[in-house]
N, C-alpha and C positions, 0 to 999 in steps of 0.2 A: 719055143718049147719050154724054156724056163718060166716064162710068164704064165703059161698054161698050168704048169705044176704049182707055181706059187698061188694062183687063183684057186686051184683045187684044194690046196692045204688051208687057205683062208676060209673057204666055204665049209670044209670039214670041221675046222676049229669053231666056227660060228655055230654050226649045228650041235656040236658037243656042248658048248656053253649054254645053248638054249635048252637042251635036255637036262643039264644039271640044274639050271634055274627052275625049270618046271618041277623037278623032283623036290627042290628045296621049298618051293611054294606049297606043294602038295603036303609035305610033312608039316609045315607050319599050320596049314589049315586043319589037319588032323589033330595037332596039338591043341589048337584053339577049341575045337569041339570037345576034346577030352577035358580041358580045364573047365568049360562050362558045365559038363556033366558032374565033375567033382564038386563044383560050387553048389549046384542044385542039390546034390545028395547031402552036403554038409548042412544046408539050410533046413532040410526036413528032419 
């Protein structure tokens, strides 16, 4: 019973870490796009 509970907690923690990583990567990609737009607008 304890092994099942431990496995469930590990899977839940892994899913949580995966979601957080996806959010961080998405925010980073958005920031890159915004930086490119700022550089292009400064060049003009």
